All heavy atoms as a GROMACS GRO file, in nm:
protein
  505
    1MET      N    1   0.642  -0.038   1.857
    1MET     CA    2   0.575  -0.021   1.729
    1MET      C    3   0.436   0.036   1.756
    1MET      O    4   0.363  -0.010   1.838
    1MET     CB    5   0.566  -0.154   1.657
    1MET     CG    6   0.496  -0.148   1.522
    1MET     SD    7   0.483  -0.307   1.437
    1MET     CE    8   0.655  -0.330   1.391
    2ASN      N    9   0.405   0.147   1.692
    2ASN     CA   10   0.270   0.208   1.718
    2ASN      C   11   0.167   0.147   1.632
    2ASN      O   12   0.190   0.062   1.544
    2ASN     CB   13   0.279   0.363   1.702
    2ASN     CG   14   0.301   0.407   1.561
    2ASN    OD1   15   0.258   0.337   1.468
    2ASN    ND2   16   0.364   0.522   1.543
    3ASN      N   17   0.043   0.189   1.650
    3ASN     CA   18  -0.073   0.138   1.589
    3ASN      C   19  -0.065   0.146   1.435
    3ASN      O   20  -0.084   0.046   1.369
    3ASN     CB   21  -0.192   0.212   1.633
    3ASN     CG   22  -0.326   0.148   1.606
    3ASN    OD1   23  -0.328   0.039   1.552
    3ASN    ND2   24  -0.431   0.216   1.642
    4ARG      N   25  -0.022   0.259   1.382
    4ARG     CA   26  -0.013   0.282   1.237
    4ARG      C   27   0.092   0.188   1.176
    4ARG      O   28   0.068   0.131   1.073
    4ARG     CB   29   0.013   0.424   1.211
    4ARG     CG   30   0.019   0.455   1.063
    4ARG     CD   31   0.048   0.600   1.040
    4ARG     NE   32  -0.068   0.678   1.083
    4ARG     CZ   33  -0.078   0.806   1.082
    4ARG    NH1   34   0.021   0.875   1.041
    4ARG    NH2   35  -0.194   0.864   1.124
    5GLU      N   36   0.203   0.176   1.244
    5GLU     CA   37   0.314   0.094   1.191
    5GLU      C   38   0.273  -0.059   1.188
    5GLU      O   39   0.307  -0.129   1.096
    5GLU     CB   40   0.436   0.107   1.278
    5GLU     CG   41   0.499   0.241   1.263
    5GLU     CD   42   0.611   0.267   1.364
    5GLU    OE1   43   0.611   0.195   1.477
    5GLU    OE2   44   0.694   0.355   1.347
    6ARG      N   45   0.201  -0.091   1.291
    6ARG     CA   46   0.152  -0.236   1.298
    6ARG      C   47   0.058  -0.267   1.183
    6ARG      O   48   0.063  -0.370   1.118
    6ARG     CB   49   0.084  -0.259   1.429
    6ARG     CG   50   0.115  -0.388   1.498
    6ARG     CD   51   0.046  -0.404   1.629
    6ARG     NE   52   0.145  -0.385   1.736
    6ARG     CZ   53   0.139  -0.301   1.833
    6ARG    NH1   54   0.038  -0.223   1.846
    6ARG    NH2   55   0.233  -0.286   1.917
    7TRP      N   56  -0.035  -0.175   1.153
    7TRP     CA   57  -0.130  -0.196   1.040
    7TRP      C   58  -0.057  -0.200   0.910
    7TRP      O   59  -0.082  -0.277   0.818
    7TRP     CB   60  -0.239  -0.093   1.039
    7TRP     CG   61  -0.345  -0.119   1.136
    7TRP    CD1   62  -0.367  -0.058   1.255
    7TRP    CD2   63  -0.452  -0.217   1.119
    7TRP    NE1   64  -0.480  -0.117   1.317
    7TRP    CE2   65  -0.532  -0.211   1.238
    7TRP    CE3   66  -0.487  -0.314   1.023
    7TRP    CZ2   67  -0.646  -0.299   1.258
    7TRP    CZ3   68  -0.590  -0.397   1.046
    7TRP    CH2   69  -0.662  -0.389   1.159
    8LYS      N   70   0.038  -0.106   0.894
    8LYS     CA   71   0.122  -0.096   0.773
    8LYS      C   72   0.191  -0.225   0.748
    8LYS      O   73   0.194  -0.281   0.638
    8LYS     CB   74   0.217   0.020   0.780
    8LYS     CG   75   0.296   0.038   0.652
    8LYS     CD   76   0.388   0.153   0.660
    8LYS     CE   77   0.473   0.160   0.528
    8LYS     NZ   78   0.588   0.240   0.544
    9MET      N   79   0.259  -0.282   0.850
    9MET     CA   80   0.332  -0.405   0.844
    9MET      C   81   0.237  -0.518   0.800
    9MET      O   82   0.268  -0.601   0.719
    9MET     CB   83   0.400  -0.438   0.977
    9MET     CG   84   0.468  -0.570   0.988
    9MET     SD   85   0.630  -0.569   0.902
    9MET     CE   86   0.718  -0.457   1.005
   10TYR      N   87   0.119  -0.526   0.864
   10TYR     CA   88   0.025  -0.630   0.835
   10TYR      C   89  -0.017  -0.627   0.692
   10TYR      O   90  -0.008  -0.730   0.628
   10TYR     CB   91  -0.101  -0.601   0.921
   10TYR     CG   92  -0.215  -0.706   0.893
   10TYR    CD1   93  -0.213  -0.831   0.945
   10TYR    CD2   94  -0.324  -0.663   0.817
   10TYR    CE1   95  -0.321  -0.918   0.914
   10TYR    CE2   96  -0.424  -0.751   0.784
   10TYR     CZ   97  -0.421  -0.880   0.840
   10TYR     OH   98  -0.525  -0.962   0.811
   11TYR      N   99  -0.046  -0.512   0.640
   11TYR     CA  100  -0.093  -0.504   0.499
   11TYR      C  101   0.021  -0.530   0.404
   11TYR      O  102   0.006  -0.585   0.294
   11TYR     CB  103  -0.167  -0.372   0.466
   11TYR     CG  104  -0.303  -0.374   0.523
   11TYR    CD1  105  -0.343  -0.288   0.628
   11TYR    CD2  106  -0.403  -0.464   0.473
   11TYR    CE1  107  -0.467  -0.296   0.682
   11TYR    CE2  108  -0.529  -0.462   0.526
   11TYR     CZ  109  -0.563  -0.378   0.629
   11TYR     OH  110  -0.688  -0.390   0.682
   12GLU      N  111   0.137  -0.486   0.441
   12GLU     CA  112   0.256  -0.510   0.354
   12GLU      C  113   0.288  -0.656   0.345
   12GLU      O  114   0.310  -0.705   0.231
   12GLU     CB  115   0.374  -0.431   0.415
   12GLU     CG  116   0.480  -0.397   0.312
   12GLU     CD  117   0.580  -0.296   0.363
   12GLU    OE1  118   0.562  -0.243   0.477
   12GLU    OE2  119   0.672  -0.262   0.284
   13ILE      N  120   0.286  -0.727   0.455
   13ILE     CA  121   0.304  -0.868   0.452
   13ILE      C  122   0.199  -0.940   0.375
   13ILE      O  123   0.230  -1.031   0.288
   13ILE     CB  124   0.313  -0.923   0.596
   13ILE    CG1  125   0.443  -0.872   0.662
   13ILE    CG2  126   0.310  -1.078   0.600
   13ILE    CD1  127   0.445  -0.900   0.811
   14GLN      N  128   0.077  -0.904   0.392
   14GLN     CA  129  -0.036  -0.969   0.320
   14GLN      C  130  -0.022  -0.945   0.166
   14GLN      O  131  -0.042  -1.038   0.083
   14GLN     CB  132  -0.173  -0.915   0.366
   14GLN     CG  133  -0.203  -0.933   0.511
   14GLN     CD  134  -0.212  -1.085   0.544
   14GLN    OE1  135  -0.259  -1.161   0.461
   14GLN    NE2  136  -0.185  -1.118   0.671
   15SER      N  137   0.020  -0.824   0.132
   15SER     CA  138   0.037  -0.788  -0.012
   15SER      C  139   0.149  -0.871  -0.076
   15SER      O  140   0.137  -0.921  -0.182
   15SER     CB  141   0.066  -0.636  -0.021
   15SER     OG  142   0.099  -0.607  -0.152
   16LEU      N  143   0.262  -0.880  -0.002
   16LEU     CA  144   0.380  -0.958  -0.059
   16LEU      C  145   0.338  -1.102  -0.067
   16LEU      O  146   0.384  -1.172  -0.164
   16LEU     CB  147   0.501  -0.940   0.035
   16LEU     CG  148   0.560  -0.798   0.033
   16LEU    CD1  149   0.672  -0.784   0.139
   16LEU    CD2  150   0.613  -0.766  -0.109
   17LYS      N  151   0.264  -1.156   0.022
   17LYS     CA  152   0.220  -1.295   0.018
   17LYS      C  153   0.130  -1.316  -0.109
   17LYS      O  154   0.147  -1.419  -0.180
   17LYS     CB  155   0.145  -1.335   0.140
   17LYS     CG  156   0.099  -1.478   0.145
   17LYS     CD  157   0.228  -1.570   0.155
   17LYS     CE  158   0.190  -1.713   0.162
   17LYS     NZ  159   0.307  -1.804   0.151
   18GLU      N  160   0.041  -1.220  -0.137
   18GLU     CA  161  -0.046  -1.233  -0.254
   18GLU      C  162   0.035  -1.218  -0.384
   18GLU      O  163  -0.008  -1.276  -0.488
   18GLU     CB  164  -0.150  -1.120  -0.251
   18GLU     CG  165  -0.260  -1.142  -0.155
   18GLU     CD  166  -0.362  -1.030  -0.152
   18GLU    OE1  167  -0.366  -0.950  -0.244
   18GLU    OE2  168  -0.436  -1.020  -0.054
   19MET      N  169   0.149  -1.150  -0.374
   19MET     CA  170   0.238  -1.146  -0.490
   19MET      C  171   0.312  -1.275  -0.520
   19MET      O  172   0.374  -1.287  -0.622
   19MET     CB  173   0.336  -1.028  -0.479
   19MET     CG  174   0.274  -0.888  -0.481
   19MET     SD  175   0.390  -0.758  -0.435
   19MET     CE  176   0.529  -0.791  -0.540
   20GLY      N  177   0.301  -1.371  -0.425
   20GLY     CA  178   0.363  -1.499  -0.441
   20GLY      C  179   0.498  -1.515  -0.370
   20GLY      O  180   0.558  -1.619  -0.385
   21LEU      N  181   0.537  -1.425  -0.290
   21LEU     CA  182   0.662  -1.440  -0.213
   21LEU      C  183   0.636  -1.532  -0.097
   21LEU      O  184   0.529  -1.538  -0.040
   21LEU     CB  185   0.708  -1.308  -0.156
   21LEU     CG  186   0.794  -1.220  -0.247
   21LEU    CD1  187   0.715  -1.164  -0.362
   21LEU    CD2  188   0.855  -1.106  -0.173
   22ASN      N  189   0.744  -1.615  -0.067
   22ASN     CA  190   0.730  -1.706   0.049
   22ASN      C  191   0.773  -1.630   0.178
   22ASN      O  192   0.817  -1.513   0.175
   22ASN     CB  193   0.803  -1.834   0.027
   22ASN     CG  194   0.954  -1.817   0.022
   22ASN    OD1  195   1.014  -1.729   0.089
   22ASN    ND2  196   1.020  -1.894  -0.062
   23VAL      N  197   0.753  -1.697   0.287
   23VAL     CA  198   0.783  -1.632   0.420
   23VAL      C  199   0.927  -1.585   0.430
   23VAL      O  200   0.948  -1.469   0.472
   23VAL     CB  201   0.754  -1.729   0.534
   23VAL    CG1  202   0.789  -1.674   0.668
   23VAL    CG2  203   0.605  -1.758   0.537
   24SER      N  204   1.022  -1.662   0.391
   24SER     CA  205   1.162  -1.618   0.393
   24SER      C  206   1.190  -1.498   0.307
   24SER      O  207   1.259  -1.405   0.348
   24SER     CB  208   1.256  -1.735   0.351
   24SER     OG  209   1.249  -1.840   0.444
   25GLN      N  210   1.129  -1.495   0.187
   25GLN     CA  211   1.151  -1.378   0.102
   25GLN      C  212   1.087  -1.254   0.162
   25GLN      O  213   1.146  -1.144   0.152
   25GLN     CB  214   1.090  -1.409  -0.035
   25GLN     CG  215   1.162  -1.517  -0.112
   25GLN     CD  216   1.082  -1.565  -0.237
   25GLN    OE1  217   0.962  -1.573  -0.234
   25GLN    NE2  218   1.155  -1.594  -0.343
   26ILE      N  219   0.969  -1.267   0.218
   26ILE     CA  220   0.905  -1.151   0.279
   26ILE      C  221   0.987  -1.101   0.398
   26ILE      O  222   1.012  -0.980   0.413
   26ILE     CB  223   0.761  -1.190   0.336
   26ILE    CG1  224   0.672  -1.226   0.219
   26ILE    CG2  225   0.704  -1.078   0.416
   26ILE    CD1  226   0.538  -1.289   0.250
   27ALA      N  227   1.036  -1.188   0.482
   27ALA     CA  228   1.119  -1.148   0.596
   27ALA      C  229   1.241  -1.078   0.548
   27ALA      O  230   1.281  -0.970   0.610
   27ALA     CB  231   1.153  -1.278   0.679
   28ARG      N  232   1.310  -1.131   0.448
   28ARG     CA  233   1.429  -1.065   0.398
   28ARG      C  234   1.403  -0.929   0.348
   28ARG      O  235   1.474  -0.831   0.367
   28ARG     CB  236   1.500  -1.153   0.294
   28ARG     CG  237   1.614  -1.235   0.349
   28ARG     CD  238   1.686  -1.314   0.237
   28ARG     NE  239   1.637  -1.448   0.245
   28ARG     CZ  240   1.577  -1.517   0.143
   28ARG    NH1  241   1.556  -1.459   0.035
   28ARG    NH2  242   1.535  -1.640   0.166
   29ARG      N  243   1.296  -0.919   0.266
   29ARG     CA  244   1.262  -0.788   0.202
   29ARG      C  245   1.228  -0.683   0.306
   29ARG      O  246   1.266  -0.567   0.286
   29ARG     CB  247   1.148  -0.811   0.108
   29ARG     CG  248   1.109  -0.675   0.035
   29ARG     CD  249   1.006  -0.699  -0.069
   29ARG     NE  250   1.069  -0.761  -0.184
   29ARG     CZ  251   1.012  -0.767  -0.305
   29ARG    NH1  252   0.894  -0.715  -0.321
   29ARG    NH2  253   1.064  -0.825  -0.403
   30LEU      N  254   1.157  -0.723   0.410
   30LEU     CA  255   1.116  -0.623   0.511
   30LEU      C  256   1.218  -0.613   0.626
   30LEU      O  257   1.201  -0.523   0.714
   30LEU     CB  258   0.979  -0.659   0.572
   30LEU     CG  259   0.868  -0.664   0.466
   30LEU    CD1  260   0.734  -0.708   0.533
   30LEU    CD2  261   0.847  -0.531   0.401
   31GLY      N  262   1.314  -0.698   0.630
   31GLY     CA  263   1.417  -0.694   0.735
   31GLY      C  264   1.356  -0.732   0.877
   31GLY      O  265   1.396  -0.675   0.976
   32ILE      N  266   1.270  -0.832   0.873
   32ILE     CA  267   1.210  -0.885   0.995
   32ILE      C  268   1.231  -1.033   1.005
   32ILE      O  269   1.277  -1.095   0.910
   32ILE     CB  270   1.061  -0.849   1.007
   32ILE    CG1  271   0.986  -0.906   0.888
   32ILE    CG2  272   1.042  -0.694   1.015
   32ILE    CD1  273   0.837  -0.889   0.889
   33CYS      N  274   1.201  -1.092   1.122
   33CYS     CA  275   1.222  -1.236   1.134
   33CYS      C  276   1.104  -1.311   1.074
   33CYS      O  277   0.995  -1.257   1.068
   33CYS     CB  278   1.253  -1.273   1.277
   33CYS     SG  279   1.116  -1.259   1.385
   34ARG      N  280   1.129  -1.434   1.044
   34ARG     CA  281   1.019  -1.522   0.988
   34ARG      C  282   0.904  -1.536   1.085
   34ARG      O  283   0.790  -1.541   1.044
   34ARG     CB  284   1.077  -1.652   0.939
   34ARG     CG  285   1.158  -1.642   0.819
   34ARG     CD  286   1.220  -1.779   0.780
   34ARG     NE  287   1.307  -1.821   0.878
   34ARG     CZ  288   1.309  -1.947   0.935
   34ARG    NH1  289   1.225  -2.034   0.892
   34ARG    NH2  290   1.399  -1.979   1.027
   35ASN      N  291   0.930  -1.546   1.215
   35ASN     CA  292   0.824  -1.560   1.312
   35ASN      C  293   0.723  -1.445   1.306
   35ASN      O  294   0.606  -1.466   1.319
   35ASN     CB  295   0.883  -1.576   1.452
   35ASN     CG  296   0.951  -1.709   1.474
   35ASN    OD1  297   0.925  -1.799   1.394
   35ASN    ND2  298   1.032  -1.719   1.576
   36THR      N  299   0.777  -1.325   1.281
   36THR     CA  300   0.689  -1.211   1.273
   36THR      C  301   0.603  -1.222   1.149
   36THR      O  302   0.485  -1.187   1.154
   36THR     CB  303   0.777  -1.079   1.261
   36THR    OG1  304   0.858  -1.070   1.384
   36THR    CG2  305   0.688  -0.956   1.253
   37VAL      N  306   0.654  -1.265   1.040
   37VAL     CA  307   0.583  -1.288   0.919
   37VAL      C  308   0.472  -1.392   0.943
   37VAL      O  309   0.357  -1.367   0.910
   37VAL     CB  310   0.670  -1.334   0.799
   37VAL    CG1  311   0.587  -1.359   0.679
   37VAL    CG2  312   0.774  -1.224   0.772
   38TYR      N  313   0.503  -1.499   1.003
   38TYR     CA  314   0.404  -1.600   1.034
   38TYR      C  315   0.298  -1.546   1.125
   38TYR      O  316   0.176  -1.574   1.098
   38TYR     CB  317   0.470  -1.728   1.102
   38TYR     CG  318   0.543  -1.819   1.013
   38TYR    CD1  319   0.682  -1.838   1.028
   38TYR    CD2  320   0.478  -1.886   0.910
   38TYR    CE1  321   0.751  -1.924   0.945
   38TYR    CE2  322   0.545  -1.976   0.826
   38TYR     CZ  323   0.684  -1.996   0.848
   38TYR     OH  324   0.746  -2.080   0.763
   39THR      N  325   0.327  -1.471   1.222
   39THR     CA  326   0.231  -1.415   1.315
   39THR      C  327   0.133  -1.321   1.232
   39THR      O  328   0.013  -1.326   1.254
   39THR     CB  329   0.304  -1.324   1.422
   39THR    OG1  330   0.385  -1.418   1.494
   39THR    CG2  331   0.204  -1.262   1.520
   40HIS      N  332   0.186  -1.237   1.148
   40HIS     CA  333   0.102  -1.150   1.073
   40HIS      C  334   0.021  -1.221   0.971
   40HIS      O  335  -0.094  -1.176   0.940
   40HIS     CB  336   0.184  -1.036   1.006
   40HIS     CG  337   0.222  -0.924   1.103
   40HIS    ND1  338   0.317  -0.935   1.195
   40HIS    CD2  339   0.168  -0.805   1.122
   40HIS    CE1  340   0.329  -0.825   1.265
   40HIS    NE2  341   0.237  -0.742   1.217
   41LEU      N  342   0.072  -1.328   0.909
   41LEU     CA  343  -0.009  -1.398   0.816
   41LEU      C  344  -0.123  -1.475   0.874
   41LEU      O  345  -0.224  -1.498   0.816
   41LEU     CB  346   0.086  -1.498   0.737
   41LEU     CG  347   0.179  -1.436   0.638
   41LEU    CD1  348   0.272  -1.542   0.577
   41LEU    CD2  349   0.101  -1.369   0.521
   42SER      N  350  -0.100  -1.522   0.999
   42SER     CA  351  -0.210  -1.596   1.067
   42SER      C  352  -0.312  -1.503   1.142
   42SER      O  353  -0.415  -1.554   1.181
   42SER     CB  354  -0.149  -1.695   1.166
   42SER     OG  355  -0.083  -1.635   1.278
   43ALA      N  356  -0.274  -1.381   1.156
   43ALA     CA  357  -0.362  -1.285   1.232
   43ALA      C  358  -0.478  -1.234   1.136
   43ALA      O  359  -0.459  -1.218   1.020
   43ALA     CB  360  -0.281  -1.166   1.280
   44THR      N  361  -0.585  -1.209   1.199
   44THR     CA  362  -0.698  -1.147   1.127
   44THR      C  363  -0.701  -1.005   1.166
   44THR      O  364  -0.632  -0.956   1.257
   44THR     CB  365  -0.832  -1.212   1.169
   44THR    OG1  366  -0.856  -1.183   1.311
   44THR    CG2  367  -0.839  -1.361   1.146
   45THR      N  368  -0.779  -0.923   1.096
   45THR     CA  369  -0.793  -0.779   1.131
   45THR      C  370  -0.852  -0.761   1.267
   45THR      O  371  -0.815  -0.673   1.340
   45THR     CB  372  -0.880  -0.708   1.024
   45THR    OG1  373  -1.005  -0.772   1.011
   45THR    CG2  374  -0.806  -0.700   0.889
   46ASP      N  375  -0.936  -0.859   1.311
   46ASP     CA  376  -0.992  -0.850   1.450
   46ASP      C  377  -0.876  -0.867   1.552
   46ASP      O  378  -0.877  -0.804   1.654
   46ASP     CB  379  -1.098  -0.956   1.465
   46ASP     CG  380  -1.222  -0.929   1.392
   46ASP    OD1  381  -1.248  -0.809   1.360
   46ASP    OD2  382  -1.306  -1.021   1.373
   47ASP      N  383  -0.780  -0.960   1.520
   47ASP     CA  384  -0.675  -0.981   1.608
   47ASP      C  385  -0.588  -0.852   1.625
   47ASP      O  386  -0.553  -0.821   1.735
   47ASP     CB  387  -0.581  -1.097   1.560
   47ASP     CG  388  -0.647  -1.232   1.558
   47ASP    OD1  389  -0.741  -1.252   1.640
   47ASP    OD2  390  -0.605  -1.319   1.474
   48LEU      N  391  -0.561  -0.788   1.515
   48LEU     CA  392  -0.496  -0.663   1.518
   48LEU      C  393  -0.564  -0.554   1.593
   48LEU      O  394  -0.501  -0.480   1.672
   48LEU     CB  395  -0.455  -0.615   1.378
   48LEU     CG  396  -0.313  -0.655   1.340
   48LEU    CD1  397  -0.310  -0.716   1.202
   48LEU    CD2  398  -0.230  -0.534   1.346
   49GLU      N  399  -0.692  -0.544   1.574
   49GLU     CA  400  -0.775  -0.449   1.654
   49GLU      C  401  -0.755  -0.471   1.805
   49GLU      O  402  -0.739  -0.383   1.879
   49GLU     CB  403  -0.922  -0.461   1.619
   49GLU     CG  404  -0.960  -0.389   1.486
   49GLU     CD  405  -0.943  -0.236   1.507
   49GLU    OE1  406  -0.965  -0.185   1.609
   49GLU    OE2  407  -0.915  -0.177   1.396
   50ARG      N  408  -0.765  -0.603   1.844
   50ARG     CA  409  -0.749  -0.635   1.986
   50ARG      C  410  -0.616  -0.604   2.038
   50ARG      O  411  -0.603  -0.547   2.146
   50ARG     CB  412  -0.777  -0.789   1.996
   50ARG     CG  413  -0.820  -0.829   2.136
   50ARG     CD  414  -0.861  -0.973   2.144
   50ARG     NE  415  -0.954  -1.018   2.040
   50ARG     CZ  416  -0.916  -1.106   1.944
   50ARG    NH1  417  -0.801  -1.157   1.940
   50ARG    NH2  418  -1.007  -1.138   1.849
   51ILE      N  419  -0.511  -0.625   1.963
   51ILE     CA  420  -0.375  -0.589   2.000
   51ILE      C  421  -0.354  -0.443   2.014
   51ILE      O  422  -0.287  -0.392   2.103
   51ILE     CB  423  -0.278  -0.650   1.902
   51ILE    CG1  424  -0.275  -0.803   1.908
   51ILE    CG2  425  -0.136  -0.593   1.928
   51ILE    CD1  426  -0.198  -0.872   1.793
   52ASN      N  427  -0.415  -0.366   1.928
   52ASN     CA  428  -0.394  -0.227   1.920
   52ASN      C  429  -0.472  -0.143   2.022
   52ASN      O  430  -0.450  -0.021   2.035
   52ASN     CB  431  -0.419  -0.171   1.778
   52ASN     CG  432  -0.317  -0.213   1.677
   52ASN    OD1  433  -0.202  -0.232   1.717
   52ASN    ND2  434  -0.354  -0.233   1.554
   53ARG      N  435  -0.576  -0.208   2.080
   53ARG     CA  436  -0.658  -0.137   2.183
   53ARG      C  437  -0.566  -0.092   2.302
   53ARG      O  438  -0.480  -0.162   2.340
   53ARG     CB  439  -0.766  -0.221   2.236
   53ARG     CG  440  -0.883  -0.219   2.155
   53ARG     CD  441  -1.002  -0.288   2.222
   53ARG     NE  442  -1.079  -0.358   2.121
   53ARG     CZ  443  -1.119  -0.479   2.115
   53ARG    NH1  444  -1.088  -0.559   2.215
   53ARG    NH2  445  -1.184  -0.531   2.015
   54PRO      N  446  -0.595   0.028   2.350
   54PRO     CA  447  -0.515   0.071   2.464
   54PRO      C  448  -0.551  -0.020   2.582
   54PRO      O  449  -0.666  -0.065   2.597
   54PRO     CB  450  -0.564   0.211   2.488
   54PRO     CG  451  -0.679   0.238   2.407
   54PRO     CD  452  -0.686   0.127   2.304
   55ASN      N  453  -0.459  -0.048   2.672
   55ASN     CA  454  -0.480  -0.128   2.782
   55ASN      C  455  -0.579  -0.060   2.874
   55ASN      O  456  -0.574   0.059   2.904
   55ASN     CB  457  -0.352  -0.150   2.867
   55ASN     CG  458  -0.257  -0.237   2.792
   55ASN    OD1  459  -0.300  -0.316   2.701
   55ASN    ND2  460  -0.130  -0.228   2.824
   56GLN      N  461  -0.680  -0.135   2.918
   56GLN     CA  462  -0.774  -0.078   3.010
   56GLN      C  463  -0.743  -0.117   3.150
   56GLN      O  464  -0.724  -0.238   3.180
   56GLN     CB  465  -0.919  -0.134   2.975
   56GLN     CG  466  -0.958  -0.090   2.834
   56GLN     CD  467  -1.095  -0.150   2.797
   56GLN    OE1  468  -1.154  -0.226   2.870
   56GLN    NE2  469  -1.144  -0.110   2.681
   57THR      N  470  -0.739  -0.018   3.236
   57THR     CA  471  -0.704  -0.053   3.373
   57THR      C  472  -0.823  -0.075   3.457
   57THR      O  473  -0.936  -0.029   3.429
   57THR     CB  474  -0.624   0.065   3.439
   57THR    OG1  475  -0.709   0.183   3.434
   57THR    CG2  476  -0.493   0.094   3.367
   58LYS      N  477  -0.812  -0.173   3.543
   58LYS     CA  478  -0.922  -0.208   3.630
   58LYS      C  479  -0.933  -0.111   3.745
   58LYS      O  480  -0.838  -0.075   3.813
   58LYS     CB  481  -0.899  -0.347   3.692
   58LYS     CG  482  -1.024  -0.421   3.723
   58LYS     CD  483  -0.986  -0.544   3.801
   58LYS     CE  484  -0.977  -0.664   3.707
   58LYS     NZ  485  -0.959  -0.790   3.777
   59GLU      N  486  -1.055  -0.059   3.772
   59GLU     CA  487  -1.076   0.032   3.884
   59GLU      C  488  -1.104  -0.046   4.010
   59GLU      O  489  -1.182  -0.140   4.009
   59GLU     CB  490  -1.189   0.132   3.856
   59GLU     CG  491  -1.160   0.233   3.756
   59GLU     CD  492  -1.269   0.336   3.746
   59GLU    OE1  493  -1.336   0.367   3.850
   59GLU    OE2  494  -1.287   0.385   3.636
   60THR      N  495  -1.034  -0.010   4.112
   60THR     CA  496  -1.060  -0.077   4.238
   60THR      C  497  -1.140   0.021   4.329
   60THR      O  498  -1.113   0.139   4.328
   60THR     CB  499  -0.928  -0.119   4.306
   60THR    OG1  500  -0.844  -0.001   4.325
   60THR    CG2  501  -0.853  -0.231   4.231
   61GLY      N  502  -1.237  -0.038   4.395
   61GLY     CA  503  -1.317   0.061   4.465
   61GLY      C  504  -1.330   0.034   4.605
   61GLY      O  505  -1.378   0.089   4.689
   0.00000   0.00000   0.00000
């Protein structure tokens, strides 16, 4: 899943939750597992930024 898809999923889940859907309903509607819904509901935008950052390699000298 790329960066854009991750953000889209995050906002879609947040939006559906605000509409009053429960976790099972959100998971069914989006075709994802409930654990993914729980993960996105508990994540902050800072968490997503951290996940989406490219891996930084350590330079050995």
